[in-house]
PASEBA-1860 file (N, C-alpha, C; in nm, 3 decimals):
! residues 217
1> MNRCLEEC> -1.126/-0.912/-1.358/-1.262/-0.890/-1.300/-1.326/-0.764/-1.353 ~ -1.239/-0.663/-1.404/-1.290/-0.531/-1.440/-1.381/-0.542/-1.558 ~ -1.341/-0.625/-1.675/-1.426/-0.627/-1.781/-1.558/-0.689/-1.756 ~ -1.555/-0.794/-1.680/-1.675/-0.871/-1.650/-1.768/-0.781/-1.560 ~ -1.712/-0.704/-1.472/-1.787/-0.616/-1.381/-1.851/-0.509/-1.455 ~ -1.783/-0.454/-1.547/-1.841/-0.340/-1.636/-1.944/-0.379/-1.731 ~ -1.961/-0.506/-1.751/-2.072/-0.564/-1.831/-2.178/-0.617/-1.746 ~ -2.175/-0.604/-1.612/-2.277/-0.662/-1.521/-2.409/-0.590/-1.548
9> RLCPRLSG> -2.522/-0.668/-1.555/-2.653/-0.608/-1.556/-2.748/-0.710/-1.475 ~ -2.696/-0.755/-1.357/-2.770/-0.843/-1.270/-2.872/-0.759/-1.192 ~ -2.872/-0.640/-1.172/-2.967/-0.570/-1.110/-3.059/-0.493/-1.198 ~ -3.187/-0.534/-1.234/-3.261/-0.471/-1.332/-3.288/-0.319/-1.311 ~ -3.320/-0.282/-1.180/-3.346/-0.149/-1.146/-3.224/-0.060/-1.181 ~ -3.117/-0.106/-1.135/-2.994/-0.030/-1.154/-2.943/-0.017/-1.303 ~ -2.961/-0.122/-1.372/-2.922/-0.130/-1.511/-3.008/-0.036/-1.594 ~ -3.136/-0.033/-1.557/-3.245/0.056/-1.630/-3.214/0.182/-1.605
17> FLDEVKDR> -3.170/0.227/-1.478/-3.144/0.359/-1.439/-3.021/0.405/-1.522 ~ -2.918/0.320/-1.523/-2.793/0.358/-1.605/-2.824/0.380/-1.748 ~ -2.922/0.310/-1.801/-2.956/0.335/-1.944/-3.013/0.468/-1.961 ~ -3.096/0.507/-1.860/-3.172/0.633/-1.857/-3.060/0.740/-1.856 ~ -2.971/0.728/-1.764/-2.874/0.844/-1.746/-2.786/0.859/-1.876 ~ -2.757/0.744/-1.931/-2.671/0.735/-2.056/-2.741/0.805/-2.168 ~ -2.873/0.790/-2.171/-2.960/0.870/-2.274/-2.943/1.022/-2.250 ~ -2.951/1.069/-2.116/-2.949/1.206/-2.086/-2.802/1.256/-2.093
25> HPDYHSRP> -2.703/1.184/-2.065/-2.568/1.213/-2.068/-2.485/1.112/-2.154 ~ -2.484/1.114/-2.277/-2.413/1.036/-2.364/-2.264/1.010/-2.332 ~ -2.196/1.125/-2.285/-2.057/1.118/-2.261/-2.031/1.057/-2.120 ~ -2.116/1.021/-2.048/-2.093/0.966/-1.914/-2.064/0.825/-1.918 ~ -1.978/0.774/-1.818/-1.928/0.636/-1.813/-2.059/0.546/-1.798 ~ -2.144/0.578/-1.708/-2.278/0.518/-1.692/-2.278/0.361/-1.710 ~ -2.182/0.300/-1.648/-2.177/0.155/-1.642/-2.128/0.119/-1.480 ~ -2.116/-0.004/-1.450/-2.059/-0.031/-1.324/-1.921/0.025/-1.322
33> VSPFGDEN> -1.890/0.078/-1.200/-1.749/0.133/-1.177/-1.654/0.049/-1.111 ~ -1.548/0.024/-1.187/-1.445/-0.083/-1.137/-1.359/-0.016/-1.017 ~ -1.304/-0.110/-0.942/-1.203/-0.054/-0.843/-1.099/0.026/-0.904 ~ -1.031/0.115/-0.829/-0.922/0.182/-0.878/-0.801/0.194/-0.787 ~ -0.679/0.165/-0.842/-0.570/0.174/-0.756/-0.467/0.043/-0.776 ~ -0.389/0.031/-0.678/-0.283/-0.060/-0.669/-0.355/-0.207/-0.646 ~ -0.344/-0.293/-0.733/-0.393/-0.430/-0.729/-0.339/-0.513/-0.609 ~ -0.222/-0.472/-0.560/-0.170/-0.547/-0.446/-0.168/-0.459/-0.318
41> AKLLIVGL> -0.252/-0.370/-0.313/-0.266/-0.279/-0.210/-0.279/-0.343/-0.070 ~ -0.219/-0.282/0.049/-0.239/-0.329/0.178/-0.369/-0.258/0.228 ~ -0.423/-0.144/0.168/-0.527/-0.081/0.220/-0.638/-0.071/0.103 ~ -0.757/-0.117/0.143/-0.867/-0.099/0.047/-0.974/-0.020/0.114 ~ -1.020/0.083/0.035/-1.112/0.179/0.087/-1.249/0.150/0.023 ~ -1.354/0.123/0.098/-1.475/0.087/0.042/-1.589/0.191/0.075 ~ -1.640/0.255/-0.034/-1.742/0.364/-0.026/-1.887/0.293/-0.045 ~ -1.985/0.381/-0.071/-2.123/0.328/-0.082/-2.141/0.282/-0.235
49> APGLHGAN> -2.151/0.389/-0.322/-2.192/0.368/-0.471/-2.135/0.491/-0.551 ~ -2.121/0.470/-0.665/-2.089/0.601/-0.752/-2.194/0.697/-0.738 ~ -2.143/0.829/-0.751/-2.224/0.944/-0.755/-2.269/0.966/-0.900 ~ -2.387/1.037/-0.921/-2.445/1.055/-1.053/-2.341/1.135/-1.138 ~ -2.289/1.252/-1.088/-2.198/1.338/-1.171/-2.050/1.328/-1.116 ~ -2.026/1.214/-1.043/-1.895/1.188/-0.993/-1.842/1.057/-1.066 ~ -1.829/0.951/-1.008/-1.780/0.837/-1.055/-1.866/0.770/-1.170 ~ -1.995/0.798/-1.158/-2.073/0.750/-1.276/-2.044/0.835/-1.408
57> RTGRPFTG> -1.989/0.954/-1.394/-1.953/1.028/-1.494/-1.813/1.000/-1.558 ~ -1.718/0.986/-1.452/-1.567/0.974/-1.491/-1.528/0.834/-1.497 ~ -1.610/0.736/-1.430/-1.550/0.588/-1.434/-1.448/0.567/-1.321 ~ -1.420/0.667/-1.240/-1.310/0.626/-1.138/-1.388/0.669/-0.996 ~ -1.381/0.575/-0.898/-1.443/0.598/-0.779/-1.394/0.737/-0.707 ~ -1.494/0.814/-0.660/-1.480/0.939/-0.577/-1.413/1.040/-0.667 ~ -1.435/1.041/-0.798/-1.376/1.137/-0.883/-1.480/1.223/-0.957 ~ -1.478/1.346/-0.946/-1.581/1.435/-1.016/-1.678/1.506/-0.937
65> DHAGLLLY> -1.682/1.461/-0.807/-1.783/1.537/-0.721/-1.728/1.563/-0.587 ~ -1.808/1.610/-0.500/-1.756/1.666/-0.369/-1.692/1.557/-0.269 ~ -1.765/1.442/-0.285/-1.718/1.329/-0.184/-1.570/1.306/-0.208 ~ -1.515/1.312/-0.324/-1.371/1.285/-0.335/-1.279/1.396/-0.294 ~ -1.316/1.519/-0.258/-1.226/1.621/-0.234/-1.136/1.584/-0.109 ~ -1.209/1.548/-0.002/-1.136/1.522/0.122/-1.071/1.388/0.114 ~ -1.117/1.298/0.043/-1.059/1.155/0.030/-0.921/1.175/-0.030 ~ -0.918/1.235/-0.161/-0.796/1.229/-0.233/-0.698/1.328/-0.177
73> ETLYRFGY> -0.737/1.426/-0.105/-0.643/1.518/-0.035/-0.568/1.443/0.079 ~ -0.653/1.366/0.156/-0.607/1.285/0.265/-0.506/1.180/0.218 ~ -0.551/1.110/0.115/-0.469/1.007/0.056/-0.318/1.067/0.014 ~ -0.331/1.182/-0.048/-0.205/1.252/-0.087/-0.103/1.291/0.047 ~ -0.193/1.336/0.150/-0.112/1.373/0.272/-0.045/1.256/0.332 ~ -0.103/1.139/0.322/-0.052/1.016/0.385/0.031/0.936/0.290 ~ 0.069/0.984/0.169/0.153/0.929/0.083/0.088/0.809/-0.005 ~ -0.041/0.815/-0.006/-0.108/0.708/-0.091/-0.147/0.745/-0.223
81> SNQPVSEK> -0.113/0.866/-0.261/-0.154/0.918/-0.394/-0.047/1.014/-0.432 ~ -0.018/1.020/-0.569/0.073/1.112/-0.620/0.032/1.248/-0.637 ~ -0.096/1.282/-0.617/-0.150/1.418/-0.625/-0.270/1.422/-0.540 ~ -0.316/1.557/-0.491/-0.416/1.571/-0.392/-0.555/1.582/-0.462 ~ -0.561/1.606/-0.592/-0.694/1.612/-0.666/-0.707/1.506/-0.766 ~ -0.838/1.455/-0.776/-0.854/1.347/-0.879/-0.955/1.397/-0.982 ~ -0.901/1.406/-1.116/-0.987/1.434/-1.219/-0.963/1.329/-1.329 ~ -1.066/1.318/-1.412/-1.069/1.228/-1.523/-0.936/1.252/-1.615
89> GDGLMLVD> -0.865/1.139/-1.646/-0.745/1.160/-1.727/-0.625/1.228/-1.689 ~ -0.618/1.232/-1.552/-0.516/1.330/-1.491/-0.381/1.255/-1.462 ~ -0.380/1.133/-1.481/-0.246/1.065/-1.450/-0.235/1.029/-1.304 ~ -0.335/1.046/-1.239/-0.323/1.015/-1.072/-0.301/0.858/-1.058 ~ -0.215/0.828/-0.962/-0.182/0.697/-0.922/-0.201/0.675/-0.775 ~ -0.241/0.564/-0.727/-0.236/0.531/-0.592/-0.132/0.437/-0.560 ~ -0.073/0.457/-0.444/0.041/0.368/-0.394/-0.007/0.290/-0.279 ~ -0.008/0.149/-0.290/-0.041/0.072/-0.180/-0.186/0.090/-0.130
97> CRISNAVK> -0.269/0.138/-0.212/-0.406/0.159/-0.195/-0.504/0.144/-0.299 ~ -0.618/0.103/-0.278/-0.713/0.073/-0.379/-0.854/0.130/-0.328 ~ -0.933/0.171/-0.413/-1.066/0.228/-0.377/-1.170/0.157/-0.451 ~ -1.281/0.111/-0.375/-1.394/0.043/-0.444/-1.510/0.097/-0.379 ~ -1.639/0.028/-0.409/-1.766/0.067/-0.347/-1.836/-0.060/-0.321 ~ -1.925/-0.054/-0.231/-2.014/-0.166/-0.198/-2.103/-0.203/-0.300 ~ -2.154/-0.088/-0.371/-2.239/-0.117/-0.490/-2.168/-0.043/-0.611 ~ -2.142/-0.108/-0.718/-2.071/-0.057/-0.833/-2.151/0.004/-0.925
105> CLPPGNKP> -2.274/0.027/-0.921/-2.352/0.096/-1.015/-2.430/0.208/-0.943 ~ -2.447/0.328/-1.010/-2.528/0.433/-0.960/-2.661/0.396/-0.920 ~ -2.701/0.415/-0.801/-2.842/0.386/-0.764/-2.936/0.515/-0.760 ~ -3.063/0.498/-0.801/-3.157/0.626/-0.796/-3.156/0.681/-0.649 ~ -3.133/0.807/-0.660/-3.133/0.882/-0.521/-3.026/0.852/-0.421 ~ -2.912/0.785/-0.478/-2.795/0.733/-0.408/-2.836/0.639/-0.291 ~ -2.940/0.557/-0.312/-2.999/0.468/-0.221/-3.001/0.341/-0.285 ~ -2.911/0.241/-0.284/-2.926/0.111/-0.321/-3.019/0.029/-0.239
113> EPAEIRQC> -3.100/-0.062/-0.294/-3.189/-0.149/-0.220/-3.101/-0.263/-0.162 ~ -3.156/-0.325/-0.044/-3.078/-0.433/0.019/-3.046/-0.548/-0.081 ~ -3.137/-0.581/-0.168/-3.114/-0.691/-0.265/-3.000/-0.653/-0.360 ~ -2.980/-0.528/-0.390/-2.873/-0.485/-0.491/-2.732/-0.486/-0.413 ~ -2.740/-0.452/-0.291/-2.613/-0.457/-0.210/-2.573/-0.608/-0.194 ~ -2.666/-0.693/-0.172/-2.632/-0.834/-0.168/-2.582/-0.896/-0.302 ~ -2.652/-0.849/-0.400/-2.602/-0.898/-0.541/-2.465/-0.860/-0.577 ~ -2.430/-0.740/-0.540/-2.300/-0.683/-0.579/-2.198/-0.729/-0.482
121> NAYLSQEL> -2.235/-0.799/-0.368/-2.132/-0.838/-0.261/-2.034/-0.929/-0.318 ~ -2.069/-1.011/-0.413/-1.979/-1.109/-0.467/-1.857/-1.039/-0.516 ~ -1.863/-0.927/-0.585/-1.742/-0.850/-0.631/-1.658/-0.815/-0.518 ~ -1.710/-0.756/-0.410/-1.640/-0.719/-0.284/-1.573/-0.840/-0.224 ~ -1.643/-0.942/-0.218/-1.577/-1.064/-0.161/-1.460/-1.109/-0.238 ~ -1.461/-1.094/-0.364/-1.345/-1.133/-0.457/-1.240/-1.036/-0.422 ~ -1.263/-0.910/-0.418/-1.157/-0.808/-0.377/-1.087/-0.835/-0.253 ~ -1.171/-0.880/-0.149/-1.120/-0.904/-0.021/-1.036/-1.031/-0.013
129> SSMAQGSA> -1.073/-1.127/-0.095/-1.011/-1.263/-0.092/-0.862/-1.249/-0.138 ~ -0.841/-1.139/-0.228/-0.710/-1.122/-0.283/-0.623/-1.043/-0.206 ~ -0.654/-1.001/-0.082/-0.567/-0.913/-0.005/-0.491/-0.996/0.082 ~ -0.355/-0.943/0.099/-0.260/-1.022/0.182/-0.302/-1.019/0.326 ~ -0.260/-1.117/0.408/-0.283/-1.118/0.551/-0.226/-0.992/0.620 ~ -0.296/-0.936/0.711/-0.260/-0.814/0.786/-0.287/-0.689/0.707 ~ -0.368/-0.694/0.599/-0.406/-0.591/0.531/-0.524/-0.496/0.611 ~ -0.542/-0.387/0.574/-0.643/-0.295/0.625/-0.751/-0.263/0.542
137> ILALGTIA> -0.881/-0.253/0.590/-0.985/-0.192/0.511/-1.038/-0.072/0.573 ~ -1.081/0.023/0.498/-1.147/0.143/0.545/-1.287/0.146/0.499 ~ -1.382/0.138/0.584/-1.517/0.143/0.540/-1.573/0.286/0.556 ~ -1.628/0.353/0.456/-1.682/0.477/0.472/-1.823/0.470/0.486 ~ -1.884/0.476/0.605/-2.018/0.462/0.629/-2.072/0.319/0.661 ~ -2.194/0.315/0.716/-2.256/0.188/0.769/-2.272/0.090/0.646 ~ -2.324/0.135/0.541/-2.350/0.041/0.421/-2.224/-0.030/0.396 ~ -2.117/0.051/0.370/-1.993/-0.007/0.335/-1.934/-0.102/0.442
145> HNAVLSAL> -1.946/-0.064/0.563/-1.904/-0.145/0.683/-1.982/-0.278/0.677 ~ -2.112/-0.273/0.655/-2.187/-0.396/0.659/-2.165/-0.495/0.548 ~ -2.135/-0.417/0.439/-2.101/-0.499/0.305/-1.962/-0.574/0.324 ~ -1.878/-0.507/0.385/-1.742/-0.584/0.413/-1.768/-0.699/0.501 ~ -1.837/-0.679/0.600/-1.864/-0.784/0.688/-1.938/-0.903/0.625 ~ -2.045/-0.862/0.541/-2.117/-0.975/0.461/-2.030/-1.051/0.369 ~ -1.931/-0.974/0.298/-1.848/-1.034/0.218/-1.751/-1.141/0.280 ~ -1.729/-1.117/0.406/-1.638/-1.201/0.496/-1.720/-1.300/0.579
153> DLKPKDHP> -1.854/-1.301/0.557/-1.944/-1.402/0.625/-1.944/-1.373/0.781 ~ -1.934/-1.241/0.811/-1.952/-1.194/0.954/-2.079/-1.119/0.982 ~ -2.109/-1.099/1.108/-2.243/-1.043/1.142/-2.223/-0.892/1.181 ~ -2.300/-0.802/1.143/-2.291/-0.665/1.191/-2.304/-0.664/1.347 ~ -2.390/-0.750/1.405/-2.417/-0.731/1.552/-2.288/-0.769/1.627 ~ -2.196/-0.827/1.564/-2.070/-0.868/1.635/-1.963/-0.759/1.618 ~ -1.987/-0.662/1.516/-1.895/-0.568/1.477/-1.963/-0.445/1.450 ~ -2.036/-0.375/1.546/-2.116/-0.248/1.499/-2.024/-0.139/1.455
161> FGHGKVHD> -2.090/-0.069/1.353/-2.018/0.043/1.300/-2.012/0.168/1.396 ~ -1.901/0.238/1.390/-1.886/0.368/1.466/-1.766/0.430/1.420 ~ -1.770/0.556/1.397/-1.662/0.633/1.349/-1.549/0.615/1.434 ~ -1.430/0.579/1.379/-1.303/0.565/1.463/-1.281/0.427/1.516 ~ -1.399/0.340/1.496/-1.381/0.208/1.563/-1.287/0.127/1.481 ~ -1.232/0.020/1.537/-1.147/-0.072/1.466/-1.181/-0.209/1.495 ~ -1.189/-0.303/1.403/-1.241/-0.438/1.418/-1.132/-0.535/1.368 ~ -1.084/-0.626/1.451/-1.003/-0.737/1.399/-1.094/-0.847/1.349
169> LGNLRLYD> -1.071/-0.874/1.209/-1.151/-0.972/1.139/-1.066/-1.082/1.096 ~ -0.984/-1.142/1.183/-0.892/-1.251/1.151/-0.782/-1.204/1.088 ~ -0.758/-1.225/0.953/-0.643/-1.190/0.872/-0.650/-1.046/0.833 ~ -0.761/-0.980/0.849/-0.772/-0.842/0.803/-0.812/-0.754/0.925 ~ -0.806/-0.620/0.913/-0.846/-0.524/1.025/-0.932/-0.424/0.952 ~ -1.050/-0.403/1.003/-1.152/-0.302/0.945/-1.140/-0.178/1.034 ~ -1.132/-0.069/0.960/-1.146/0.070/1.025/-1.274/0.138/0.971 ~ -1.341/0.201/1.058/-1.467/0.273/1.024/-1.441/0.425/1.013
177> SYHCSRYN> -1.513/0.489/0.933/-1.518/0.645/0.926/-1.659/0.678/0.877 ~ -1.698/0.779/0.927/-1.815/0.848/0.851/-1.788/0.876/0.697 ~ -1.869/0.862/0.609/-1.857/0.893/0.480/-1.820/1.023/0.448 ~ -1.732/1.050/0.352/-1.678/1.193/0.320/-1.771/1.262/0.225 ~ -1.899/1.257/0.250/-1.997/1.308/0.161/-1.998/1.462/0.192 ~ -2.068/1.536/0.110/-2.081/1.688/0.115/-2.158/1.717/0.240 ~ -2.258/1.641/0.273/-2.341/1.661/0.387/-2.262/1.647/0.518 ~ -2.188/1.539/0.518/-2.101/1.518/0.644/-1.993/1.609/0.672
185> TQTKRLTA> -1.930/1.655/0.556/-1.819/1.743/0.587/-1.860/1.886/0.594 ~ -1.969/1.936/0.533/-2.020/2.073/0.551/-2.089/2.085/0.688 ~ -2.150/1.980/0.738/-2.212/1.983/0.874/-2.106/1.961/0.988 ~ -1.990/1.928/0.948/-1.873/1.896/1.050/-1.902/1.766/1.114 ~ -1.979/1.694/1.076/-1.990/1.555/1.134/-1.865/1.483/1.099 ~ -1.805/1.513/0.991/-1.678/1.457/0.963/-1.583/1.581/0.925 ~ -1.483/1.593/1.010/-1.376/1.698/0.979/-1.250/1.642/0.922 ~ -1.168/1.728/0.862/-1.041/1.677/0.813/-0.955/1.608/0.912
193> EMFEAVFR> -0.960/1.665/1.035/-0.885/1.620/1.141/-0.933/1.475/1.189 ~ -1.055/1.466/1.191/-1.115/1.322/1.222/-1.082/1.224/1.124 ~ -1.080/1.270/1.000/-1.050/1.176/0.881/-0.900/1.146/0.907 ~ -0.818/1.242/0.915/-0.680/1.205/0.934/-0.642/1.124/1.048 ~ -0.713/1.133/1.159/-0.682/1.041/1.265/-0.707/0.893/1.236 ~ -0.810/0.866/1.157/-0.824/0.725/1.110/-0.717/0.692/1.021 ~ -0.675/0.772/0.926/-0.562/0.731/0.836/-0.434/0.709/0.915 ~ -0.416/0.797/1.024/-0.292/0.770/1.104/-0.281/0.645/1.169
201> EIREYLGE> -0.399/0.601/1.218/-0.412/0.465/1.284/-0.380/0.360/1.190 ~ -0.427/0.363/1.071/-0.399/0.275/0.958/-0.263/0.266/0.922 ~ -0.206/0.376/0.912/-0.053/0.377/0.882/0.026/0.311/0.984 ~ 0.004/0.344/1.113/0.071/0.278/1.223/0.049/0.131/1.225 ~ -0.076/0.091/1.197/-0.100/-0.056/1.203/-0.022/-0.123/1.091 ~ -0.012/-0.077/0.976/0.063/-0.127/0.864/0.208/-0.117/0.887 ~ 0.247/-0.068/0.985/0.394/-0.055/1.018/0.472/0.054/0.936 ~ 0.386/0.164/0.906/0.444/0.273/0.825/0.436/0.396/0.915
209> KPCLTSTS> 0.533/0.485/0.922/0.520/0.613/0.969/0.425/0.700/0.886 ~ 0.339/0.784/0.964/0.254/0.871/0.881/0.335/0.961/0.784 ~ 0.303/0.967/0.651/0.368/1.045/0.554/0.294/1.162/0.522 ~ 0.311/1.268/0.596/0.225/1.390/0.578/0.294/1.483/0.470 ~ 0.211/1.496/0.367/0.255/1.586/0.263/0.170/1.726/0.256 ~ 0.228/1.834/0.254/0.158/1.955/0.254/0.083/1.974/0.129 ~ -0.045/2.021/0.140/-0.123/2.054/0.010/-0.136/2.199/-0.014 ~ -0.061/2.285/0.072/-0.065/2.423/0.044/0.043/2.473/-0.055
217> G> 0.021/2.585/-0.109/0.106/2.644/-0.204/0.083/2.622/-0.326
END
């Protein structure tokens, strides 16, 4: 899927914007960003879209900008990552976890249009269809939450988003969290403790004891 995905130009606005960014920053990835992590993971984390100087630069979801700081540190604390910081070419590996986005291309102003979310939903649907029964999905924000539901042919009105909410979706279980963006973390809308509480529930659901690793020192 990755090669086909990174060649996708089905959304004219996004493709044109990526071309403009590539002209300004020739060393940037500036293509659709493929999912990253364990292909047989029991946990899929779904974000919104690549950031301009983050995943759009590095080619790895949540890598290179503020949004990834809390995410990768928390993944490390719970045993899903071999290191707490994600940087391009650093040898980081995810264990039983995979990270993706509802929209794989950088959108202008970090705001994808509804048609672009729908167009990209086929990729997310493919990712979800390969997950084993009883797996968990963590949606970071409302757009990611609704994209997951759409990919499973479910209605948002039947499963409204809310931080800390849990939704049984047949063979899968969906967990909600506020997005780990700079705005949410700096305003304390999302704290490390709130984020860890969601991961603790996921660990317990998957039948695993929380594996807390210290990031100090």
